[in-house]
C-alpha positions, 0 to 999 in steps of 0.5 A: 846906246852904243853908235858906230861911225862908217870911215867911208862915209862919215854916217853914223849908225846905231847897234842895232844895225851894226850887229846885223851887218857888218857893212854900211848899211849907207853906202857898203863898207866895212870898216865901222869905228865905235864912236865915243863922248867928248869928254874933257879931264879936268887937272887941278893945277900945283 
């Protein structure tokens, strides 16, 4: 599932709520950023 984070209040908003409104339901900010999972790439040393 895709989640978005509000730049202003740092709260997480689910995909369904973000599609219904362009504003953050908590603080009213119009800037939402899609969150990405933390991934670590392993590189083999030569």
